[in-house]
N, C-alpha and C positions, 0 to 999 in steps of 0.2 A: 504494499500499499504506500502510496506516494505522500510523504510529509511536506506540506507547503508551508508550513508555520514558518521555518527558516527564512524563507524567502519573504513571507509578509513581515516578519519581525524587522527584518533588514530595510523593507521599503516603507516602514511605519510613518515617518515624517513626510515622505513624497504622497504616499497615500492621503494623509490628513490635508496637504496642502492642495492638492487636486480636489478633493472633497470641499474644502473650504472655497476654493474658486467658483465652484458649481453652486453653492448654498449663496454666494455673493450675486448671483444673477435672480432676479425677482421673477422666475418663470411661472407667473399667475397667467392663466390665460387671457388674452387680449384681443384686440380688433385683428381681424386677419388682414393679411397683406401678401403681396407677390413672395413666395417661397416660405410663408411664414402662416400657414393656415390657423393656426392657434396664437397667433400674437408673435411681434419680433423678439421678446425676452425668452419665450419658449423655444423658438427656432435658434437664438444664440446659445441656449444652453444646451440643444442638441449638438451644434456644430463644435462646441468647446469639447464635449465628452467625445465626439468621433476623433477629434485632434489628439485628445489623451490616448485613444486606442491605437491610433495610429503610430505615437510616438513608442508605445509598448509593442511594437511590431505585429499588431493584429489586424487582419483585413476589415474593411469597413464597408458599409453600404447604406442607402437612405432611398426612401419612397417619397418624394414630394414633401419633404419636410416634415411629414407627419410620424413616420416611424424610421430610426436609424438601426444599425445593429453593428457588432464587432463579431468576428468569426474565427476559429481555429480548427485546423484537423482538414481530414478530406473523407468522401463517402457520399454515397447517394441519400443516405438518411440524415437526419438532422435531429438533435435535442436542443432544446431552447431553455434560457432564463429570461424570464420577461420582468422588467422594472420599468418605472416611469420616472421622468424628469419634470413634470409639471408639479406644481404645489398650489395648496389652497392658500387665500390671502393671509398675511400676517396676522391681522386681528389686533386686539388690545391686550395689556396686561403682561408684557415682557418685562421682567426685572433683572435677569442674569445677564443678558446680552442683547444687542440689537438683532431683530429677526433675520436680517441678511447680511450679517457680518462673518459667519463663518467661524465665531472666535473659539479657540480650543483653551479650556481651563479646568483645574480640578479633575482631570481625567475625563472631560467630556467635550464633545464639540457640539455646540449649540448652533441654532438656526433652522428657520423653516425648510424643510426637506431631509433635515439631519437624519431621521428616523424613516420618513415617509416621503419619497422613497430613494433619494439621492444618496444616502449612505449605503443602503444594500447595493444599489447600482454600482458605485465605486467598489464596494468590497467584491462584487461579481467580476469586474473587470480584473483587479488585482488576482483574483483566485485563478482565473484563466490566463494570465501572464505568469503564475507561479507554475501552474501546469507546463506552459510552454517551455519556460525556463528549466524544468525538471526533465524535459525530454518526453514528455508522456505522448503517446501515439494513439489517439481515440480511434475506434472502429467507426464512430459515426462524428460528422461535424458538429462542433459546439457553437452555438449561436447566441449572443446576449442581445436580446431584442429591447430597444429604448424607446417607449411609448411617451407620448407628449399631450394625452387629453384623459388620463384615467380619473382625474379629480371631477371632471364636468361632462361625462357621458361616456367615455371609451369611444368616441368616434374614430379615433387613431387607427385603433385595431380592428374596427368594422372596416374601414377605409383599406387598410392592409389586406384582410381577407377577401373584400371584393375587387381588389385589382391585383391578385394573383399571387400575394405574398406567400413564401413557402410556410406550410405548415409543419411543426415538428412531430416526432413520431411519441414523444413524451417530453416533459420538463416540468417547471415550476416557477412560481412566483415568489420571490421574497418580499412580499407584501402582506404578509399575514402573521401566523403565529406558528411556533414549534408545539409539540413535537410534529405535526402534521394535520391541515385541514382536508380531510377526504371527502367532505359533504357539505353543500351550501343549499339552504332552501331556495326554492322558486320564489319570485317576487312579482306581484302584481303592484304596480305603482297606478293609480286611476282616480279619474275625477267623476263624480256623478252630480248633476244639478237637477233642480225642479222648481218650477215658477209656482209661486204662492200668489193666486189672486185674492186681493183684499176682500174681507169680509166680516160682518159682526162688528161688536165693539172693541174687538182688541186687533191692532194693526201693527206688524212688525215692521220696524223702521231701521233696526241694527241687528246684526248678529255675526260675530266675527271671534275668531281664537287661531292660535297655533302659528308657527314659523315654518314648517315643512312638513311633508307627508310621513317622513320616517322619524319624527320626534314627536314624543307624547305631549300634548299641549297642557301646559302649566295654567293657563289664564283663558278665560273665554267671557264675553260680555254680549248681551242683548239689550235693546231698548224698544218699548212698545208704547204706541199711543193708546190710552186705555183708561178706563175710570181710576180715579185714586185710590179706592178702596182695595184695587187689584194687590197693592203691596202686602195687605196682611194675609193674601191666600197661599204666599208662597213660605214653606216652612222646611229648610234643608240645610244639613250640615255643610259648612265651606261655600255657603251661597249667600251673598249680600244683596238686599233689595234696597235702592234709594229713589224715592221720589225725584222726579224731574218734572218741568213744565209740560203739562199735557199728557203724562203717563209714568213710566217707571224705568229705571235702568237695573238690570239683573247681572250681577257678576259672580262668576265662578272661580275657585281656587282648584287647581289640581297638582300634581308632582310630574315633574317631567322624566322622562328616560328615552332612551333609543328606541325607535320604531320596530327593532327586530326583538326586544324583550319588553313589551308593553305592560305586562303584568307587574314590573317593577315600578311604575309609575300609576298615576290615576288621572283620568282623561277629563280635563276641565270643560271640552266640547259636550261630551257625554252627561257629564253633571249638568251643565247648563240646559241642554234639552229636558233632562228628568225635571227640573225645576219648572220651566215652562209648561210642561206637560200637567201641571198642578191647576193651570188657569182654565177659566170656561171659554177656550178658544172655540172657533167656528171654522168650518170650510176647508180649505186647502191647508191652512197653518195648523189646525187641530190635527188632522191626519197626519202632517209631516212631523210634528213634534211627538206624537204617539208613537210614530215609527221610529224615530230617533232613539226616544227614551226606552221604548219596549224591545226592538231588535238590535240595537247597538248599545246604548247607555255605557255602562262601565265595563262591559264584557270584552275581552281581549282574545277569545278562542273562536268567535263567531257562532256560537251554538244558536242564538235566537235567528241568525240570518240562514240557518241551515248548512253553514259552511265546515262544521267541526270536524276534524279527521287528524289522524296522527299515524305515525310510524314508529317501530322500535328503536331505530338508529338515530332519528333526530327530534322526535316529539310531536307537540302538537303544531297545528296551524295557527298563526296569530294575525290577529286584524288591529290596525291602529289607525283610527279617525285622526289624521293630522292637523288638518287645516278647515276652517269655514268661512266663507265670505257672503255677504248678502248685498245685492245691488241690483237695481230695476226690477224689484219683486222677484228676484231669483236666488235661490239659497245654492250655493256652490260647495261641495265637499270633496276632500282628497283623502285618500288611503294608501297606506302600505300593507298589503295583505302578503304573507310568507307561509308557503305550504311546504309540507314534509319532502324530504329529498327523493324517495322513491315514488312520489306521485307526480303526475303531469298537468299540463295546462288543461286538459280535457277532463281531468278528475275535478278541476276547480271552477273553471270559468263559465260553464253553463248553469251552476248553482249560483255563482255570483250575479249573473246577469238576471236569472229568475227573481234573485232576493231583492234587487233594488227596482227591478220593474214592478214588483208587487207595492214597493214603497212610493211609487210614482216617479221614480228619479229615471233620468236619462244619462246614459255614458256619453261624457264628452271628451275624454282623453283616456288613453291606455298604453301603458308600456309592459312589457313582460320579459322578465328575464328567466330562462328555465332553470330547473334544479340542476345541480352538479352533484354527482355520486360516484366514487369509484369504491367498491368492497374492499374490506382489509385484505383479502387474499390476492389482490391484484398486484401484477408485476410492479407499477410505479409506486404503489402505496409500500409494499414490502421492502423495495430497494431504499427509498427514502428514510423509512423508519430502522432500517439496519444503520444508515449513514448517521443518523441522529443519535441512536444508542451507542454506535462505537465512539462518536465524539464526546458524548456526555457521561457514559457510564450508567445512563437510566433507562429501564425498560420502559417503553413508551408504547401508546395506543393512539390510533388516530382520532379525531373529533370532528362532529359536524356542527355548523352554526347556523344562526338564523340571517346573518348579514352576508353580503356579497362581496368576494374580491376580485382582482384583476384575472384571476384564473378563469373565471367565466368569458373572457374576451376572445379566447382562441382554445380549440380543442386540445385535449390530452394534456392539461396542465392541472397541477394542484398548487394551492398555497403552503408553502415552507418558509418558516421563518418570517421576519427576523427577530420577534419578540419571544422571549422566554417565558415559561409557567412562572408566575408570580411577579413578572416585571409590571413596573408602573405604565399604564398607558400614556404615551407621550405625543403620539401623532395628532395634528390639527389643535393642540394646546399651546398656550403661551409657554416661552422657554422651552420648545421643544428641543430635545438633545437625543445624543447617543453616546454611551460611554466608549471610550477608545477601545477597552479590552473587548467588550461586546462587539464593536465593529470588526476587529481582527478576528475574533472568534466565529463570526459570521462567516468571514472570507475563507476560514479553514474549513469550515463546513460545507460553504458553496462549491469549494475546490473539491472535496471529497464526493459530493452529490454529482457535480459534472461527471467525474471520472466513472462513478458507478453507473450512471446512465449512458455513458457514451463509450466506456471501455468494453 
């Protein structure tokens, strides 16, 4: 077995400086430009990465500034490591370092992308350079793919697939967790709307809450033009009713959580609908609030919608009502629905359509990501787990998750690293960082995984 750690340790400072130089490029998606479909900074980051790869003696290629790669070895078949160079915006709250400084201190490298995903990308490049330096001769070509649009839709890899980009026979993305993610639930991201014709003494003028379909809303509010005595009709925990001119304002508090684990939160929109359903509403508004309160409410498994299902490897289907908006007498609701890895779109979508049609809602937007699952006995799972166990000395089992990773963007990949069990989640957070020792440890594991899949 090839030991790449001496090479990686010898090139530690060089690796860190190259990573810092990439972090200094604020590669957040920007306006399209010639040769820069996702913005000039993203394109500049890709160009800099490919220049680094060439200096290390690796072959490089690019497709339309959307996807680049470096490669080593020969053969008809190719194994791939998929990483991305785009990042989310810096956001507020940075205290340890500037978000795009790439500063190294206290054994950590700080900056947006240090963990997600520039750090693992650079680790993969130096892992491949280490194999090359050691004289490793792979039976399959090893390609590191550099994506540029993971954070805002994965249109990079969709374009790569649609325009003849070569597909790997197997591979992984260091954009998830160790020991290995072998299953990712299918996801429906959908929007349903219903027009509410005004009728009766209660007229809805405002109904809103939430920030995104994949976040449990912590706050929701409604306003109604109605009789003053309506305020006394609502009695519900974590709901506040305030008289306003000509009516009432109703505010509901919830607990935020990620949309893949809605059971860990409390849905403020569902709570608000339950509160409004206590009023003597009429017509469309009465039907709508009864549907929201009775069929959705605070449920997270879709029982009353007729969606409940589960499997042994990934558990329950989950439903998150993420946002609500009301305008022009029309209520719009967005959902994130995640179904078990052994189920398909056909198991869920007909039920989904039927449930909302019964509630008088029409589908106005739908995006579907199919479930991903490879059983523990599959070759890719066995090989990657063996690499992790050899590197850490820990017996490991794969895991299924409710979220989606970059592995879904092209076939034959699973998410493998860079986060170790028990590590603090730092991606997308202020003061994002990666420990230098963890960075090198990842590079060593990636090198071993490349050799295991290509050798």
